[in-house]
N, C-alpha and C positions, 0 to 999 in steps of 0.2 A: 177669789182665788178658786180655779177647779182641787174636788176633793181628788187631796192627794193619798198614798201613804205612807209610812214613817221614811224607807227606801227614797219615795218623790222627794219629800219633806227634806231628808240630807242634800240630796241634789240642788234643788233649790237654795238653798241656804248657802253651798257653794257656789251659788252663778250661772246655775243653769238654767235657760231663760227657758218659760212657754207661754204659749198662746193656744187658749183655749183648749187644754191638757194636752197640747203638743211639744214635743220638744226639740225647741228652735236650734239649739246649739251643741248638740249631739254630732260626736263624729260620723260623717255619713250623712247626716239629715239637710234638707234644701235648703238653700242660703236665696232670701228675697231681696234684700236691700244691699245698697252699697255699703253701708255701714256696718253690716253684720260681714259680708264680704272681705272690708278692708281690716276688721278684728282679724281674724282667719289669716290672711296674710302676714300681719305682724306678728302671730305668734308664728307661724314658719320660719320667718326669717332667721337671719343668723347673720354675724357677725365677718365670719368666714366666707361666707357666700355674697356679703358685699364688698368683701375685699376683691374677690376674685372678678366680681363680674365689673368692677372701678379700673381694674385693670385691663377689661376687656371694651373701656369706654364708654360704660353704663353712667347716667348721669346720677346725680344725688337723691332723686326723690324714688327712694327704694327703699324695700325691709331686705332683699336679698333673700328670695325665694327659689330653691334649686325648682328643674323643670318638671320633676317628676313630684314635689309636693303642689304642683299647680294644677296639674292633671287631675292630683284627686278632687283636689276644689271643684276644677270644673266640671266633677260630674255632680257634684251640689247644686249647680245650675246651669244643667243644661239645656236647652230649649229656652233660654231666657235671654231672647235678645234685647230687647230694652235695657236688661242688666249688666250687658256685655256691652252694651254704649255707650250706657253712664261709667263702667269701669274705663274705658278709653277713656275717655273725657279728664278722669282724674290727674292725669298724667304722669302717674307713680307707674314704674317701670312695668311691676310686678305686675299690679292689673290691668297694664293695657298688655301683656303679653298672656294673662291669661283670655282678656277678652278677645283675642283672636284665636285661641281653643275653641272658643265660646260660639264667637258670630256665625250667623248663617252667610255666607257672601253673597249667596244667592237672593235674599232679601235687601241686601243693602243698598243704597240708590249713590253714581257715579259722584255726587256733593259729598258725602258721606265718605267714599273710597278717597276719595280727593284731600278729604280733609282729614282721615287717617293718618295720610302719606305725610300730607303739610309739616304735621305735629309728631311723626315719629320723631323720636331723643335719641335713639341710636341704632345702631346694624341689625340688633336680633331682632328689635320693632321692624325699622323698614325692609331686613332681608328674610324674612320671616313670619313673623304675627300680619304685616300686612298681606307679603303675597299668598297667605293659606289662605285667607280671606278671597281676597281680587280674585284670583285664579279662576274663582267657581262662580265670580257675576257675569252675565249676559256680555259687561262693556269691557271684559279684563282686556281683550287685545286691543282696544282702542286706548285706553290708561298706561298697557303696558307701554306701547306705544311714543304716547306723551309721554310720559315719564324718563323714557328713554333717551329723549330729547334733552330734557333737564340739562340746566349747567350747576345744576346742586346734586354734589354728589351721592347724596342718599338718598333723591329721591330718583334719580337715573339708575343706580343701585335695585332701587323696589321695582323697577320699571323691567332689568334685565330679570331679576330672580321673580316675579310676575309671568312674561314670555318662557322662561324655565317650566314654571311650572304648567303651563301650558300645552307644552310641549313632549313632559312627563306622561300627563294624564289624557289627553283628546288621543281620539284615531289619527291615525295620518293621512286621513283622508279626508279630515277635518280641517287639518293645517292646512296655511296658505305655506307652503314649500319655496316658493317664487322669493318670498318675503323673507323667508327662516333663511334661505342662500342669501341674501342680500344686507342679513343683519351678522353674518358669518364673516361676509367679508366686508365689512365696516369692522369688526372684529379687529381681525386679522393684520385692519391698515390702519387702526389706531390706536390702540389695547395699552398699549405700553405709556402712550403720553394722559392718559387719562387717570382720574382722582384712585384713593388705594380703594374705597370698596367698589366705584365702578369696574377697576380692572379685577376686583377680587368674582364679582358677580358675572360679568360678562366670559373669564376662564370658566365660571359654572355654567354660562351657558350654552358654551363649546361641548361640554361634558353631555349636559343632557341631549343635546343634540346628536350626538354620538352615541349614547348610550339608549335611547329613546325613538329615533325617527328613522329607520330602516334607510328609507330614498336619500338619505343626506348624511347619515354613517359615514362615508366613505370623506364627503368633502368637510364633514367637520375633523375628521381625521386628519386631515392635508390641513387646518387652519390650524389645530392641536400642535402642529410640528411645526409651523413655520412660524408661532406665538410663544413656543420652547416654555421656559420658566417666566412666570411672572412676579413679579417682585410687589410684596404692599407691606406698608408698615402695619405692623402688629401690635405696636406696643411693647409690655412685660411681660409678654405669655411667651409661650411654648408654641402656639399656632405657626401653620405653617399653609403654604400656599398648595392644593393638589397639580403636582403636573398630569395635564390635560391627558395627552396620548399612555400615562400610566393607567389613570384610572379611566378611561375609556377599557385600554386591555383588560383591567384588574375586571370590570363588568362584562366582559365577553368570556372572563375565565371563570366567572362565578357563573356564567349562563345565565345572567340578569337584563341582555341584550335585549331592547324591543317590547318588554315586558311595560306594559304600563301600569301607571301607580293610579291607585282610588282618589289620593289626595295629597298633598304635598304639605299639609297641617302636623306640627310636629310638637 
């Protein structure tokens, strides 16, 4: 054991971990193993948050950690790509969401992203964590189109949100406008017959195009008007599906239209 002062000995006896004199589990201290991170997640979990997430469709394998707390922990493992990948593989919902915050999508392979998509266990992972990294990847568009065509609702939803991430972050000159126009027409023709999460993310795609892609804003508004109110089963929650026409107008009134985002990670 390294030489410790009286204060340090008190901390050590109370359970503080040391390695070479470095305090490992102090608030804000870097964490390097899955075991350390899972322990931190478990400590931040709460029964109330688990209950809330469960109402939204979360699986049982979770601690129930608030997103704000996940972001604090993310700072302690920032840049550790290997650890992020291991965390996702645990199948624990909190760890998977955390992995999406930390992982660098540009450094992931198509296989890794496809694996993440296949194993995404509820909509917070499929529609936020996964697209958050996927839209950074060089193969983002190809993957998004592949996922959109899936008959599995959560995979299709991941595809729509990944493409929404592209239109929200890439300059219009780098987007395939004809392809996006065709996707808008596909939504107009089929949204109300699709799966629940597919409907929700298709509606979000219309909003993203209307708010971020100037050359297709008028087209998106037309589609938004045509599809009208989109009904999605939200379970025992107070969540609502935003009306696309109103949301685009809200972005316009706030002066936020056509202002591209740096990332869609949240």
